[in-house]
N, C-alpha and C positions, 0 to 999 in steps of 0.2 A: 589223496584220499586219507581221511582221518579214521583210525581204528580205535575203538573203545575197549579197553581191557577191563574185564569184569570177573568177579568171583562171587559165586552164590547169588547172582543177580544184582550185585551192587558194583558200581563203578569203583575201581581201585583208588582213585583220587579221593573219593568220599570215605572209603575205608581207612585211608591214611589219616585223614582228619579225625576220625573217630578213635583210631588207635593212639594217635598222639595225645588225645584227651584222657585216655585211661591208663597208659603205660607210665612207668616211673620216668620222670623227666631226666634224671641223671643216669639211668641204666635201663634202657628199653628192653634188655634181655631178662630182667628180673621178674619174679612172680608178680601176678596181677590179681588184685582183689578190688572190685569196684561195685558200687551200688548204682543201679539205673532204674528209671521208671519202665513200666511194661512196654511202652512203644519203642524203646531203644534196645531191648534185649536182643532181638535177632540181628540187627546190624552190628551191635557190639560183639556178639559171638562171632560173626563173620569176619570182623576186623581182627580179632584176636587169633582166630584160626589161620587167617591169611598171613599174618606177620610172625606168628610163633610156631606154627605147625602143630599146635596142641588142640585138644578138645576141652574147652572150658566146662566147668560144672556150674549149674545155676540152682540157687535156692531162693526162697522168699522170706524176707524179714517181715512177718505179719504185723509186728508192732508199728513199723514205719511204712508198710506196704511198698517196699523197695526190693527189687530183685538183686541178689548178690551174685556176681559172676567171679569165679576163681579160676586162675590158670597157673600152672607151674612155671610159665614163662618160657621164652625161647631157649635160654641157657640150659634149663632142666628138662626140656622137651626132647622129642625124638630127633630134631634137626640141630640141636644145640652144640655148644663147644665142649664136646666130651673128650 
């Protein structure tokens, strides 16, 4: 029997792909600041929450119509290397 691991309604393997695309390639625990189109906001937030245990902040760059997602990153978050 195959079990699917999910978080916030997304398959964890999909969240891994999204997280890998937005985190620092050399230091995944570093702060994250990324711009995404509206259709990717929810899944990007879920990926960041899953892998960093933080609650990202979202703002809108109205000049470019891109959502900016900021997270303090795993290291600085509640589960980090304190």
